N, C-alpha and C positions, 0 to 999 in steps of 0.2 A: 504494500500500500504506500502510495506516495504521500509525502508530508503535506502537499497541497490539498489532498483529499480529506485530511483530518482538520476540520474546522470546529473545534470544541470551545468550551467556555474559557480556556486558558489563552486563547488568541494565537494559535499556532500560525495562522496566516500572517499575522503581524511579525512574528519571529522570523518567518521565511522571508518577508520583505526586508527585514534588517540584515539578514545574512546576505542576501543578494546585493544590497546596497553597499555592504562592506567589501565586496569583492571587486569593486570598480578600480582599485589601485593597480597601477602598471609596474609596481616594484618587482624586480627580478633579482634574486640573490646572485652575488658575484660568481660563485662556482657554476651555477646553472647557465649564466650568461656566457661565461668563457667556454663551457662545453658546447653550447649551441653554436658558437662562432668557430669552433674547431681550434681554439687557442690553447696552447699548453705552455704554462710559464716555464722559464729556464730553471734548471736545478741549481739553485744558489744556496743550498743548505751548507752551513759551516761544519756540519757533523761528518766525521770520517769513521768508517767501520774499523774497529780495533781488534776484536776477538769474539769468540763464542764461549760462553760459560754455561755450565750445567749446575743448577741449584735445585736440590730436592727432586731430581729426575726431570726437570723442565729445562729445555735449552733456550738460552737468551742470547741475542746478538748485542754486543756492547759497542756503542758509538760514543765518540767524544769530540 
């Protein structure tokens, strides 16, 4: 059942109108915008892989 079909005493139609009105923003998160454009930022990470350590049977990669 669609939300539009439920018009009870709580004013579900009013709630639906508010939700629709709040979706008018054209904001797009940076990560999604970059993905859509096919842009991949350069790897400028200052971290360098140093070694692998095993702690309690779990393997961790160590960067510094």
